[in-house]
N, C-alpha and C positions, 0 to 999 in steps of 0.2 A: 519577490513578493510572496510566493507560496511558502518560502522557508522562514522569512524573517519579519513579515509584516502582520503577524498574528500570534495569538497565544495557543494553548492546547485545546484542540477541538475533539468532541466526541464523534464517532466511537473510537475507542482504543487509545487515543493519544494521552489522556490523563493517566491511564494505567501504565503505559510505557514510560511516561515522564517520572512517575513515582518509582518505578523499578530502577531507572537510570539514576535518580536522585539518591535512592538507597544504596546503589552500587558505588556511588561516589563517597559513601561514608562507611560502608561495612568492611570489616577486616577480611572475612572469608568471601572471596569473589567467585567461587566455583558455582554457586547456586543463586540465581536472581531471587530477590525478595519483593513481594508486593505487600505494602503495609505491614512489614515485619514477618510475613508468612512466606514459606518457600513457594516460588512460582516456577514450575517445571515444564511449562508449555514450550519454551524455546531456550536454546543454549545462550550463553552470556555475551558473545562477542559484541553485538550492537550496544549492549548495556555497558560493557567495559569502556567502549570508545565514548559514548554519550556521557557516561559518568566522569571520565577524565576531562571532557570539555566543561562539564558543570563545575568540576573542582577547580579548573583553571580560570573560567570566565564568569562564574556565578550561576544561579539557578533559574535565570530567565529562559523562556521558551526558545529564544534565538540561539542561546549557547548549546542547548540540548540538541538542536537541529543542525548546528554548524557542521558536524561530520557528514550530514547528508549532501552538502555541497561537494565534498570530496567524492562520495559515492557516485553522485551524478556525473561528475567529470570522468571518473574511472570507467563507468558504464559506457558513456559515449566514446571514450578513447578506445576501450576494448573492441567495441563493434566497428569503430572507424578503422582501427588497424587491421581487423579481420577483413573488412571489405577492401581496404587498400591492398593488402597482400594478395587477395584472391581475384580482384577485378581491376583496381587501379585507384589513383589518387582521388579522382572526382567521385567515385563510388564511396570511398572512405568518408569524404565530407558529407555526402548525402545520407549514408547509413547512420553516422553518428548523430546528425541532426534529427533524423527520423526517430531514433531510439529516445532521444532526449525530449521529444515533443509528442509522441503518441499519448493520447489522453490517459491511458492506464499507467504508462511509465512515468508521466508527469505526476500523477497521483501518488505513485509509489515513492518517487524520489523526493517529494516535498513533505511526506508524511513521516512522523516520528514512529518508526516501527522497525522490525527486523527485515523487511522486504527490500529496503534500499541497498544494504550491503549484500544481500542475496543476489539482486539483479546485477550489481557491479561484479560480484564474484563469477557469476555464470557468464557474463560477457567476456571476461578475461579468460575463463576456462575454455570457451568456444574458440577463442583465438589460438590458444595452445593446442586444442584438439585438431584444428585445421592444419596448423603447422606440423604437428606430428603425423597426422594421417597421410598427408600428401608430401612428406619429406622424401628426398631421394637418398640421403646419407644417414647413417645410424646416429651420428652425433647431433644432427639437426632434428632427427626424430625424437631423440631423448630430451633435448631442450624443450621441444614443443609439448610433449606429454608431461614433463616435469612442471612446466608453467600451469598446465591444466590441473594437475594434482594439487599444487600449492594453492591455486585459486579455490579449488573445491574444498580444501581444508578450512579456509576462511569461511566459505559459504556454509559448510556444515556447522561450524561454530556460530553462524548467524541464524540459521533456520533448519538445522538438522538435515536429514536425508533428502529434503526437498531440493537441496543444491545438486544432488546427483541426477535428478530426473532427466534434464535435457541432454547432457553429454552421454549418460548411460543409455539413452534411447537413440541418440543421433549416430553414434559410432556403429552399433550393430545394424542399424538400418542402412547405413552407407556400405558396410561390408556386404550385406545381402544384395543391395541394389547394384553395386559395381562388381559383385562376385570376387571380392578380394579377400578370400578366406584366410590368407596368410597373415593379414593384419591382426587377427585375434590371437595369433601365436607369437607375435613379436615381443621380446622381453622388454623393449623400451616402453611399451604401453603400460606395463605393470611395475616398472622400477620405481616410479614416483609414489606408488602406494605406500612405500616405507615412510616417506615424508608425511603423507596424509595420515597414516595410522599413528605415527609418533605424536602428531599434534592432537589428534582426537583422543587417543588413549591417555595422554597426559591429563587432559581435562576430565575424562571419565574416572581416572584414578583419584583426582582431587575430589570429585563428587562422592566417590565411594568411601573415602576416608572421613568425610564429614558426617554430621548427625543424620540418621535415617538415610544413609547413602544408597542402600539397595532399593528402598522405596522410591527415592527420587529418580534413580536410574530407570526403574520400571515405568514411571510416568513419562520421562523423557523419551524412552525408546519403544514402549509398548502402547500405552494409552494415546500418546500424541502422534504415533505413526500408523500403527495398525488401526487405531481408533478413528482415523480420518476416512478409512475406506469401509469399515464395518463396525457393528456394535461389538464391544468387548466387555468382559466381566470387570466392571469397575463401578465406583460410586457415581451417582448422577452428575456430580460436579465435573467428573472426568470423562463423561460420555460425549466426546467431541463429535461423534457421528450424529448426535441428536440435534445439533444446531447447524444452520446454514445448509439446509437440505438441498441436495442436487436433484436435477430432473433431466430426462433425456433431451439432448440437444441444447441444453442451457448455454454452454460456452459458444456453440456455433451461432446461436441466435444473438448473443450479446457481443460476439467478436467485432462486428462493425463499430460498436461504440468504443471498444477498447482501442481500436486502431484510429479513431477519429483524431484529427481531421483528414488523415491520409488514407481513409478506408477505400475510396474509389481508386486511388493510385496503387494500393496494394492489390486490389482486384485486377487492375490492368496488368500489374507485374505477374500475378498468378496466371493470367491468360497467356501472356507472352512466354512464360516459363513452360506452360503446357504445350504450346505450339513448338517451342524449341526442342523440348524433350521428345515430342512425337516425331519431329523431323529427324532427330538424331537416332531414334529407334529404327526408323525406316532405313537409315544408312547402316544399321547394325554396328554401331560403335558407341564409345563413351568419350565424346569430345572433351578435351581438356578445358576449353573455354566455358563448358557448362558445369564445371566443378562447383562454383559458388552457388549455382541454382540447386544442385542436388544437396549440397551441404545446408543451404538455407531451409529447404523443405524438410530435410531430416531433423533439423533443429527446432522446427515449429510445429509441424503437423502431428507427429506421434505424441507429443505432450498434450495437445488438444484432445486427441483420442483417449489417452489414458485418464486425463482428468474428467472426461465425460462419464466414466464408469465409477468414479469415486462417490462415496456416500455424502460427502460434503462439497460445497461449491461456494467459493468467493472469487470475485473478479481478480484479486491480487494473486491468487494461486497460479494464474496464467502468465504472470509477469516474466518468469524466466524464459518463456517461449518467444518473447518479443524480439530478442536479438535476431532470431531467424527471419522474422518478417522484415526487420530493418535491413538485414543483408540483402534480401530479395529486392527490396525497394531501391537500395543502392545500385544493384546490378541493372535494374530497369532504367534508372536515370541515365545510364551510359549508352543505351542502345542508340545506334545511329539511325536506323530505319524506324520510322514511326508510322502508325496507321491511324485511321480515323477514330478508333476506339481509344488509343492513347491520348490523342488531342481532346477527345470528349471527356475523358477522365479528369484532365487538368482543368478544363473549363467548368465542368460540373462541380469540382472541388471548390473553385472560386465562388460559384453560385451558392453552394452549401455554407461556405464561410460567411458570405454576406447575409444569408438567412439567419445564421447563428448570431450575427451581430445585431440584427433587428430584434431577435428574441431577447438578447442580452439587454438591449436598450429598453424594450417594453417592460421586462421584469424589473429592471432597475428603477424605472420611473414609478412603478407601482409600489415597490418595497421601500425605496429610499428617498423619494422626492420630498416627503414631509419631514424627514429626520436628518438626512445627511447634510453637512455644510455645503453652501453653494460653491465654495472653492473646490471641494471634492467632486461635486457633480460636474463642474466645468472641466476639470482634469479628465474625468471619465468620458465626457462627451468628446473632447479633443482626441483622446486616444481611440475612441470608436471611429471617429471621422478619419483619422490617419490609417487605421487598419482597413477601413472600407475602401479608401483610395488605393491602397496597395492591392487589395483583392480585385478591384476593378482593373488595375494595371495588369495583374496576372491573367485575368480573363482575356484582355485585349492581346497580350503577348501570345497566349495559347492560340487565339484565333488566327494570328498571323504566323503561326508555326515557329515562334521564338521560344523554344522549349526551355532553355536554360533560364532565360529571364522570367518566364512564368513560374518556374519552380522556386527561384529565389524570392520573387515577390510574394508568393504564397507563404513561404517560410517567415519572411519578415512580417507579413500581416498577422500571422498567428502569434509570433513573439510579441508584437505590440499589444495584441489582444490579451495575452497572458500577463502583461506587466502594467501598462498605463491604466486601462479601465478596471483591471483587477484590484488596483490599490484601494479605491474607495469601497469596492465590494468587500474586500477582506476587512477593512476597518469597520464596516457596518456589521457584518456577520460576527466579528469578534465580540461585539457587545452581546450577541445572543449566546455566546459560548464562554462568558466570563465567570467560569466556575470558581476561580480563586477568590473573587469578591464574596461569593456565597459562603465559602469555607471560612474566610476571615470573619464574616459577620456571625457565623455560628460560633466560632472560637470566642468572640467578644461576648456574645449573649450567654454562653455556657461557662464563662470564667468562674472558677472556684467550685464547680459542681461536676459530679461524675457524668460521663457522656456514654451513651449506648447507641450503637448503630443497629437499626432494626432491618434485618434481611437486606443488607446493602449489596448493590452490584459493585463490580470492580472499579467503575468510575467514582462512585461515592467513597469507597475505601481509599482510593488514591488521593482525592482532593482533601479529604479530612486528614490523611496522614501527612501530606506535604504542607498544608496551610493552616490546619486547625490544631490537631492534637495527635501525637504519635501513639499508636497502639491503644485506641479506646476499646471498650468492651464491645464485642460483636456478637449479635444473635444471628446465626446464619439462617439464610432462607432455605426453601421458599416460605412465603407467608401462609402458614397453615396452623393447625391446632397445636402441633408440637412446638413450633417457634413462638406462638403466643403464650403457651404455658411457660416456656423458658423465660420469656420477657417478664411475665408476672412474678416468677420466682426471683428474678434479678431485682425487680423493683421492691420486693418484700425485704430484701437485704439492704438496698440503697434507695429508700423512698424519695430522696431529693434528686435523683438522677434525671437527666434530660435525655430524650430519645430523638435521634435524627431519622427521618423516614423520607423516602422519595415519593412524592405525590404523583398520581397518574395524570396524564394529559400534559399539554403545553400551553403556555401563554400565546395568544394569537398576535401576529403582527398588527399594529394599529390600523393600517389601511384595510386589511382583510376583516378585522373585528368590526370596524364601522360598517363595512359592506354587509357582513353577516347579520348585524343587528337590525338592518332594514327589514329583513325577512323573518328574523327570529329574535325578538327582544328578549333580553335576559340570557343571552348566550354566555356571557361572562359568569353569571351566577351559576349556571349549570356546570361550567368548567371548574368552579371553586368548591364543588361538593367534595366532602371528605370521604375516604373509604370507611365503611361501616365498622371495621375492626377497631378503629380508634376509640369511638364512643363505647363500644362493647367492652373494651379493656379498661374503662374508667380513666381515659386520658383526655386532656384538653390541649388545644394549640396555644403554645406560649409565643411563638413567632412563626411567620411565614417568609419564604424567600422565593422569588420568581425572576427568571431572566426573560426578557422579551423574546418570544418565539423559542424559548429554551426550557430548561429543566425547572421543576418546581419542588421545593422541599418544605418540610414543616419540622419545627422543634417542639416536641411534645413533653408534657409533664403530667404527673398524677393529679387528678382533680382533687381540690381541697374543699 
């Protein structure tokens, strides 16, 4: 449902879709293009694959997201094999299921962006790192580390050096923790760097040979890497540290939401890991059976600490650390001895899931009761009922200490929740995000006349490029005296041009609008007020476009 039952949604998906669509057509594939301009924020691997899918199956949103299904399977398989190798078969199943269903990883894996291949690459890289680090023979160690480097090469081409963060922190932490200093001197650890360097440098050389190669490489490797952690000398558009500002403790505060619905189970696993490690320390040893615990903590916690000091913060930045939490949860599911806190975590998870279903039902009844077809509402209600019954079954099984049944019932309840009730939800919200219809209407209304985009954001540029007109005139933002002067100069040369501008505010959902108008008549009129720069520039509105609870645009022309 998350992959194929919807179009492109803001934020970011329209931009990523336009880049992939461009990649399916452009001859030089070294540098991604957004609306015809170089987009050097991320390397091109995800756009290569999505572009190939678009070329093979058409430009629909489902075809652009089709590779994400492969990324999701690889991510789950990578963590599942890691847990199976380090703990056992049952842990492999649990860890793979956990990684696929953490709320953050679900968001990453269904979203058209570069984070899905990144998560898949890191999952496979961690499997290789574990195999190499704990190998007993040189050949086995070389195979493991080579898998790690091959996966990291793909990860780098997906989202640059962000792919290195988790393995590059996990291995030194393990060396320090286990006092295995020799591991850092093993040649097998570094042999695969040749493969990784060959892949990355081949792409770097292709960028360098292209137009403005040095400038593009500077953006790829300086503005987009160092610029995430601190302010660098760059134009305002390339000051990545100025957006998505970080704050102390942000990731720790939000971590429970990232791990939902398994937050309490991860907390129980962390508690049991702490107890096991403390008992092992009292015995002055490094038990082999606790290797997966140490590896999981080394793969998860240092990344959280590092990201906490970065200048920027977005939830998806933490996605590469999720395999560590999934491995820890897989280990916890296999523990034979349970205590009251473990049972409480299972039962409380069932209660939280039931509460989420009630909230889901209440929100759906307010938002969609008057607009969604009755058949869709019936399907959603049946899905919620089935998920609720499974959650109740899980709570009962946990109360009777039937741990395996409780875990399976919780997983099935969540899977039902993400599929059956989600279907009408996705269909309804898709109407709020139907930006292609807006772009096609603009194309129809502007046929035969020059088109100017006034201070457009990336989403506006993307939808106009894909669905209305390739490479229109762009007056770059922000909206200030300089951009308004540039617009007037352009209109002086092309007085019959039409101007596309994004209007502030959003259309309110019908139910909420009616509720608001009881207390504040004329709320819609206030929302329809135009920015003052339009009249001051001698422009009038030729057409308006609005999506329900979505974006609002105006097509402007010079007053006659």
